[in-house]
C-alpha positions as CSV (number, residue, x, y, z in Angstrom):
1,X,0.0,0.0,0.0
2,X,1.6,3.3,-1.1
3,X,2.2,6.2,1.3
4,X,-0.3,9.0,1.0
5,X,0.9,12.4,-0.2
6,X,0.3,15.6,1.8
7,X,-0.3,19.0,0.4
8,X,2.5,21.6,1.0
9,X,1.9,25.0,2.4
10,X,4.3,27.8,1.6
11,X,4.5,31.6,1.4
12,X,5.5,33.7,-1.5
13,X,6.5,37.4,-1.6
14,X,4.0,39.2,-4.0
15,X,6.7,41.7,-4.9
16,X,9.7,39.6,-6.0
17,X,8.5,35.9,-5.8
18,X,10.8,34.8,-2.9
19,X,9.5,31.6,-1.3
20,X,9.5,30.7,2.4
21,X,8.2,27.8,4.4
22,X,6.8,30.2,7.0
23,X,5.3,33.7,6.9
24,X,7.7,36.6,7.2
25,X,7.0,40.2,8.0
26,X,9.8,41.5,5.8
27,X,11.1,39.8,2.6
28,X,14.8,39.0,2.9
29,X,15.2,39.3,-0.9
30,X,13.6,42.6,-1.8
31,X,13.2,44.2,1.7
32,X,9.4,44.9,1.3
33,X,7.1,44.5,4.3
34,X,3.8,42.5,4.6
35,X,4.1,41.1,1.0
36,X,3.9,37.3,1.8
37,X,0.9,35.4,0.7
38,X,0.0,31.8,1.6
39,X,-0.2,29.2,-1.1
40,X,-0.9,25.4,-1.1
41,X,0.3,22.8,-3.5
42,X,-2.1,19.9,-3.9
43,X,-0.6,16.4,-4.0
44,X,0.2,15.3,-7.6
45,X,-1.6,12.3,-9.1
46,X,0.0,8.9,-9.7
47,X,2.9,8.9,-12.2
48,X,2.9,6.5,-15.1
49,X,6.6,5.7,-14.8
50,X,9.0,5.5,-11.9
51,X,12.3,7.3,-11.6
52,X,14.0,3.9,-11.6
53,X,12.8,3.3,-15.2
54,X,14.2,6.6,-16.4
55,X,17.6,6.5,-14.7
56,X,20.6,6.0,-17.0
57,X,24.3,5.6,-16.7
58,X,26.1,8.8,-17.6
59,X,28.2,6.9,-20.1
60,X,25.0,6.0,-22.0
61,X,23.7,9.5,-22.3
62,X,24.2,11.0,-25.8
63,X,24.8,14.8,-26.0
64,X,22.8,16.5,-28.7
65,X,24.7,19.2,-30.5
66,X,22.5,22.3,-31.3
67,X,23.9,24.7,-33.9
68,X,23.0,28.3,-32.9
69,X,20.9,30.3,-35.4
70,X,22.1,33.9,-36.0
71,X,19.3,36.4,-36.4
72,X,21.4,38.9,-38.3
73,X,20.9,41.5,-35.6
74,X,24.6,41.7,-34.6
75,X,24.2,43.3,-31.2
76,X,21.5,40.7,-30.2
77,X,23.6,37.8,-31.5
78,X,26.6,39.2,-29.7
79,X,24.8,39.0,-26.3
80,X,23.7,35.4,-27.0
81,X,27.1,34.5,-28.4
82,X,26.4,34.0,-32.1
83,X,22.6,33.6,-32.0
84,X,19.6,31.7,-30.6
85,X,20.2,28.2,-29.5
86,X,17.4,25.8,-30.5
87,X,15.3,24.4,-27.6
88,X,16.2,27.4,-25.4
89,X,13.9,29.3,-23.1
90,X,14.8,33.0,-23.0
91,X,13.4,35.6,-20.6
92,X,13.6,39.3,-21.4
93,X,12.7,42.1,-19.0
94,X,12.6,45.8,-18.9
95,X,10.5,48.8,-18.0
96,X,7.3,49.6,-19.9
97,X,7.9,51.4,-23.1
98,X,11.7,50.6,-23.2
99,X,11.4,48.8,-26.5
100,X,11.0,45.0,-25.6
101,X,8.1,44.4,-28.1
102,X,9.9,46.4,-30.8
103,X,13.1,44.4,-30.4
104,X,11.1,41.1,-30.5
105,X,9.4,42.1,-33.7
106,X,12.7,43.0,-35.3
107,X,14.0,39.6,-34.2
108,X,10.9,38.0,-35.8
109,X,11.6,39.9,-39.0
110,X,15.2,38.8,-39.1
111,X,14.2,35.1,-38.7
112,X,11.2,35.2,-41.0
113,X,13.5,36.7,-43.7
114,X,15.4,33.4,-43.4
115,X,12.2,31.4,-44.0
116,X,11.8,30.4,-40.3
117,X,8.3,30.4,-38.7
118,X,7.7,32.7,-35.8
119,X,4.5,32.7,-33.6
120,X,3.9,36.0,-31.7
121,X,1.5,35.6,-28.8
122,X,0.2,39.0,-27.6
123,X,-1.6,38.9,-24.3
124,X,-1.7,42.7,-23.8
125,X,-2.3,44.1,-27.3
126,X,-4.7,43.2,-30.1
127,X,-3.3,41.6,-33.3
128,X,-4.1,45.0,-35.0
129,X,-1.9,46.9,-32.6
130,X,0.9,44.4,-33.2
131,X,0.5,44.8,-36.9
132,X,0.8,48.6,-36.5
133,X,4.1,48.2,-34.8
134,X,5.2,45.6,-37.3
135,X,4.6,48.1,-40.1
136,X,6.9,50.7,-38.4
137,X,9.8,48.2,-38.2
138,X,9.2,47.0,-41.8
139,X,8.0,43.5,-41.3
140,X,5.4,41.9,-43.5
141,X,5.9,38.1,-43.9
142,X,3.8,35.1,-44.3
143,X,6.1,33.3,-41.9
144,X,5.1,35.5,-39.0
145,X,1.9,34.4,-37.2
146,X,0.1,36.6,-34.6
147,X,-2.5,35.6,-32.1
148,X,-4.1,37.5,-29.2
149,X,-4.5,34.7,-26.6
150,X,-4.0,34.3,-22.9
151,X,-5.1,30.7,-22.3
152,X,-2.0,28.5,-22.3
153,X,-3.9,25.4,-23.5
154,X,-5.0,27.3,-26.6
155,X,-1.5,28.6,-27.2
156,X,-0.2,25.0,-27.0
157,X,-2.8,23.9,-29.6
158,X,-1.7,26.7,-32.0
159,X,2.0,25.8,-31.5
160,X,1.2,22.1,-32.4
161,X,-0.5,23.2,-35.5
162,X,2.0,25.8,-36.8
163,X,5.2,24.3,-35.4
164,X,7.2,27.5,-35.2
165,X,11.0,27.8,-34.9
166,X,10.5,30.7,-32.3
167,X,7.6,31.3,-30.0
168,X,7.2,34.8,-28.5
169,X,5.1,35.3,-25.3
170,X,4.3,39.0,-24.6
171,X,4.0,38.8,-21.7
172,X,4.2,35.9,-19.1
173,X,2.1,38.0,-16.6
174,X,-0.9,38.0,-19.0
175,X,-1.2,34.3,-19.7
176,X,-2.9,31.8,-17.4
177,X,-3.8,28.1,-16.9
178,X,-7.6,27.7,-16.4
179,X,-7.2,24.8,-14.0
180,X,-5.2,26.9,-11.5
181,X,-7.4,28.8,-9.1
182,X,-5.3,32.0,-9.0
183,X,-5.7,35.4,-10.7
184,X,-3.8,36.2,-13.9
185,X,-0.3,37.5,-13.1
186,X,-0.1,35.9,-9.6
187,X,3.1,34.2,-8.6
188,X,1.5,30.7,-8.9
189,X,0.2,31.5,-12.4
190,X,3.5,32.9,-13.6
191,X,5.4,29.9,-12.2
192,X,3.1,27.3,-13.7
193,X,2.8,29.0,-17.1
194,X,6.6,29.3,-17.2
195,X,7.0,25.6,-16.4
196,X,4.5,24.8,-19.2
197,X,6.4,26.8,-21.7
198,X,9.6,25.2,-20.6
199,X,8.2,21.7,-21.2
200,X,6.8,22.8,-24.5
201,X,10.1,24.3,-25.6
202,X,12.2,21.2,-24.7
203,X,9.7,18.7,-26.1
204,X,9.3,20.4,-29.4
205,X,12.9,21.5,-29.8
206,X,11.8,25.0,-30.6
207,X,13.0,28.3,-29.0
208,X,10.8,30.5,-26.8
209,X,11.2,34.1,-25.7
210,X,9.0,35.3,-22.9
211,X,8.6,38.9,-21.8
212,X,8.6,39.6,-18.0
213,X,7.4,42.7,-16.3
214,X,9.7,44.5,-13.8
215,X,9.0,45.6,-10.2
216,X,9.6,49.1,-8.8
217,X,13.2,48.5,-8.1
218,X,13.9,47.3,-11.7
219,X,14.1,43.5,-11.1
220,X,11.9,40.9,-12.9
221,X,8.7,40.2,-11.1
222,X,9.0,36.8,-9.5
223,X,12.7,36.2,-10.1
224,X,12.7,33.1,-8.0
225,X,10.1,31.5,-10.1
226,X,11.3,32.6,-13.5
227,X,15.1,33.3,-13.6
228,X,16.0,29.9,-12.2
229,X,13.7,28.2,-14.7
230,X,14.9,29.7,-18.0
231,X,18.1,29.2,-19.9
232,X,18.8,32.9,-20.7
233,X,17.9,36.1,-18.9
234,X,18.1,39.4,-20.7
235,X,17.4,43.0,-19.5
236,X,16.7,45.9,-21.9
237,X,17.7,49.1,-20.1
238,X,17.8,52.8,-20.9
239,X,17.9,56.2,-19.1
240,X,14.8,58.4,-19.3
241,X,15.2,61.0,-22.0
242,X,17.9,59.0,-23.8
243,X,17.5,57.1,-27.0
244,X,20.2,54.6,-26.0
245,X,19.2,51.1,-25.1
246,X,21.5,48.5,-23.5
247,X,20.6,44.8,-23.8
248,X,22.3,43.1,-20.9
249,X,22.6,39.3,-20.2
250,X,22.6,38.1,-16.6
251,X,22.4,34.4,-17.2
252,X,23.3,32.2,-20.2
253,X,23.5,28.4,-20.0
254,X,24.9,28.3,-23.5
255,X,27.7,30.8,-23.2
256,X,29.1,33.9,-21.5
257,X,26.8,36.3,-19.7
258,X,29.3,39.2,-19.9
259,X,28.4,40.7,-23.2
260,X,26.1,43.7,-23.8
261,X,24.3,44.9,-26.9
262,X,23.8,48.6,-27.6
263,X,21.0,50.0,-29.6
264,X,19.5,53.4,-30.4
265,X,15.7,53.9,-30.5
266,X,14.5,55.5,-33.7
267,X,11.2,56.1,-35.4
268,X,11.9,52.9,-37.4
269,X,12.7,50.7,-34.4
270,X,15.9,49.9,-32.6
271,X,19.1,50.6,-34.6
272,X,22.3,48.9,-33.7
273,X,25.3,50.9,-32.5
274,X,28.3,49.3,-34.1
275,X,31.1,51.5,-32.6
276,X,30.3,52.2,-28.9
277,X,33.8,53.0,-27.8
278,X,33.2,56.7,-27.2
279,X,29.4,56.6,-26.9
280,X,29.4,57.3,-23.1
281,X,31.8,60.2,-22.9
282,X,31.6,63.9,-24.0
283,X,32.8,64.3,-27.6
284,X,35.3,67.1,-26.9
285,X,36.9,65.3,-23.9
286,X,36.2,68.2,-21.6
287,X,39.1,69.0,-19.2
288,X,37.2,70.0,-16.1
289,X,37.5,69.4,-12.3
290,X,35.9,66.2,-11.1
291,X,36.0,64.4,-14.5
292,X,38.1,61.3,-15.1
293,X,38.0,58.7,-17.9
294,X,38.4,54.9,-17.7
295,X,38.0,51.9,-20.0
296,X,35.5,49.2,-19.0
297,X,35.4,45.7,-20.6
298,X,31.9,44.6,-21.5
299,X,32.6,41.1,-22.6
300,X,35.1,41.4,-25.4
301,X,34.3,45.0,-26.1
302,X,36.3,47.9,-24.5
303,X,34.1,51.0,-23.8
304,X,35.4,54.3,-22.6
305,X,33.3,55.9,-19.8
306,X,33.3,59.1,-17.9
307,X,33.4,59.3,-14.1
308,X,32.0,62.5,-12.6
309,X,32.4,63.6,-9.0
310,X,31.1,66.6,-7.0
311,X,32.7,67.1,-3.6
312,X,31.6,70.0,-1.4
313,X,31.3,70.7,2.4
314,X,28.3,69.1,4.0
315,X,25.6,70.9,5.9
316,X,24.4,67.8,7.7
317,X,25.8,65.8,10.7
318,X,26.4,62.9,8.4
319,X,28.0,63.5,5.0
320,X,26.1,62.2,2.0
321,X,27.5,59.6,-0.3
322,X,25.4,59.3,-3.5
323,X,26.4,57.2,-6.5
324,X,24.9,56.4,-9.8
325,X,26.2,53.4,-11.7
326,X,28.8,52.6,-9.0
327,X,28.7,50.5,-5.8
328,X,28.3,52.9,-2.8
329,X,30.1,50.5,-0.4
330,X,33.1,50.3,-2.7
331,X,33.2,54.1,-2.8
332,X,33.3,54.1,1.0
333,X,36.3,51.7,0.8
334,X,38.1,53.9,-1.7
335,X,37.6,57.0,0.4
336,X,39.1,55.2,3.4
337,X,42.2,54.3,1.3
338,X,42.5,57.9,0.0
339,X,42.4,59.3,3.6
340,X,44.9,56.8,4.9
341,X,47.5,57.0,2.1
342,X,47.2,60.5,0.6
343,X,46.4,62.6,3.7
344,X,43.2,64.0,2.0
345,X,40.4,64.2,4.7
346,X,37.0,63.8,3.1
347,X,35.0,63.1,6.3
348,X,33.2,66.5,6.3
349,X,32.4,66.4,2.6
350,X,29.3,65.4,0.6
351,X,30.4,63.3,-2.4
352,X,28.2,62.7,-5.4
353,X,29.6,60.2,-8.0
354,X,28.1,59.5,-11.4
355,X,29.0,57.1,-14.3
356,X,27.7,58.8,-17.4
357,X,25.5,57.3,-20.1
358,X,23.6,54.9,-17.8
359,X,26.5,52.5,-17.6
360,X,27.1,50.4,-14.5
361,X,30.6,49.6,-13.2
362,X,30.6,45.9,-12.4
363,X,34.4,45.4,-11.8
364,X,37.2,47.1,-10.0
365,X,39.0,48.5,-13.1
366,X,37.4,51.9,-12.5
367,X,38.8,52.3,-8.9
368,X,41.7,54.5,-10.0
369,X,39.5,56.8,-12.1
370,X,37.0,57.2,-9.1
371,X,39.9,58.2,-6.8
372,X,41.2,60.7,-9.4
373,X,37.8,62.1,-10.0
374,X,37.0,62.6,-6.3
375,X,40.3,64.3,-5.5
376,X,40.1,66.4,-8.6
377,X,36.8,67.8,-7.5
378,X,38.0,68.2,-3.9
379,X,41.1,70.1,-5.0
380,X,39.1,72.0,-7.7
381,X,41.8,71.2,-10.2
382,X,41.3,69.4,-13.5
383,X,43.2,66.3,-14.4
384,X,45.8,66.2,-17.2
385,X,44.7,66.5,-20.8
386,X,43.7,63.2,-22.6
387,X,44.3,61.2,-19.5
388,X,42.7,57.8,-18.8
389,X,42.9,55.9,-15.4
390,X,42.8,52.1,-15.4
391,X,43.5,50.0,-12.3
392,X,42.2,48.4,-9.1
393,X,43.0,50.1,-5.8
394,X,43.9,47.8,-2.9
395,X,43.4,48.3,0.8
396,X,47.1,48.9,1.1
397,X,47.0,51.9,-1.2
398,X,48.6,49.9,-4.1
399,X,47.4,50.0,-7.7
400,X,46.7,46.5,-9.0
401,X,46.5,45.1,-12.5
402,X,43.1,44.2,-14.0
403,X,42.0,41.8,-16.7
404,X,42.7,42.7,-20.3
405,X,44.8,45.7,-19.3
406,X,46.8,45.9,-22.5
407,X,43.6,45.7,-24.6
408,X,42.2,48.6,-22.6
409,X,45.3,50.7,-23.0
410,X,45.4,50.1,-26.7
411,X,41.8,51.2,-27.1
412,X,42.4,54.3,-25.0
413,X,45.4,55.3,-27.1
414,X,43.4,54.6,-30.3
415,X,40.9,57.2,-29.2
416,X,43.5,59.8,-28.5
417,X,44.1,59.3,-24.7
418,X,47.8,59.5,-24.7
419,X,48.3,59.9,-20.9
420,X,47.6,56.5,-19.4
421,X,47.7,56.0,-15.6
422,X,47.8,52.3,-15.0
423,X,49.7,49.7,-12.8
424,X,52.3,49.4,-15.5
425,X,53.7,52.9,-14.5
426,X,52.3,53.6,-11.0
427,X,52.4,51.3,-8.0
428,X,50.4,53.4,-5.4
429,X,47.5,55.8,-5.2
430,X,49.8,58.4,-3.7
431,X,52.0,58.4,-6.8
432,X,49.1,59.0,-9.1
433,X,47.6,61.8,-6.9
434,X,50.9,63.6,-6.6
435,X,51.6,63.5,-10.3
436,X,48.1,64.5,-11.3
437,X,47.4,67.3,-8.8
438,X,50.7,68.1,-7.2
């Protein structure tokens, strides 16, 4: 006689999708209060086959080689490392109006031009609205199919009939499974619908791109239920008032997740930016106090960025430390190193730090530029002409090497930055500060 299965009770944060076995007042993942809701999993029915029947020796498992399919949109293919992998589930997120649907239609156009079938499922807009956007990006193909549907079972039937190479779900928060007694967009519906599309993708060896809404803090709604499930996670980002869009990969089971794609929003859709080396700095290389330049590596691509600092006496008991595009905790560490090894006292100063162009510094290669920028603003003295600062700053005040240093230096010199401050010439922060500012 088999053992009876019991239902499982769990709690899920309605803001970010974090799961817990007990109710919590404050979510440890997103920090929001009173967001946990109770859910219950009913016991599953009897399975037709046991795990023993499905188990295989690892030596008997054959690996299927899937050749990636390039879309022809170079910046998109760069992020995915050469193109879309068949049988992959891709999640793309971004703020409303950032251009996700436009990008997906352009991907659909590129694939249908190759004679591949694409099924576009719109849960938010009517097929007529989708057609209007398709006209703007120049797509009109018999290989692109559009349906306005939210029921997953109906979507599955259409997929079985059309057999597309790529399925696009816009968006995962608008589709539902009728047998689940939860509202559309709830954590349970998102999780179960995502699992259904995952099964559909792997069984039919097609590719699927699903659109995910973002929360107030810019993260995908329900990351614990979506991000761990999919093969690739992409974010489309952009600053308000700017036409630039950055496609960033945060997870990729089929390659590197370090690359970014850069686009410009135009009336005809998203246009690729092929040479982004100087896209995030002022064109005339302004020599002004508080401004320093460095070279970041985004995957294999070096990009020159501008670090801006504003340092001024505080009017508050506790000085402000405000950063945009840079880790605030790392700034505190660098300020401690500056005070210890250069004698510059910044304790009574408000410090505002900005990485221009909406770029985010993810590594330590910009440490030296941040230090130079802050001290330049504090001393009210501009840094040398055509100078670039590349290097990590250690707690001992030393300037340390970073990855791809020579590649960064070559790119800086190619763009006219002849004064290079790097670990090759300077061993300590104090040396750099003395040479730059006296």
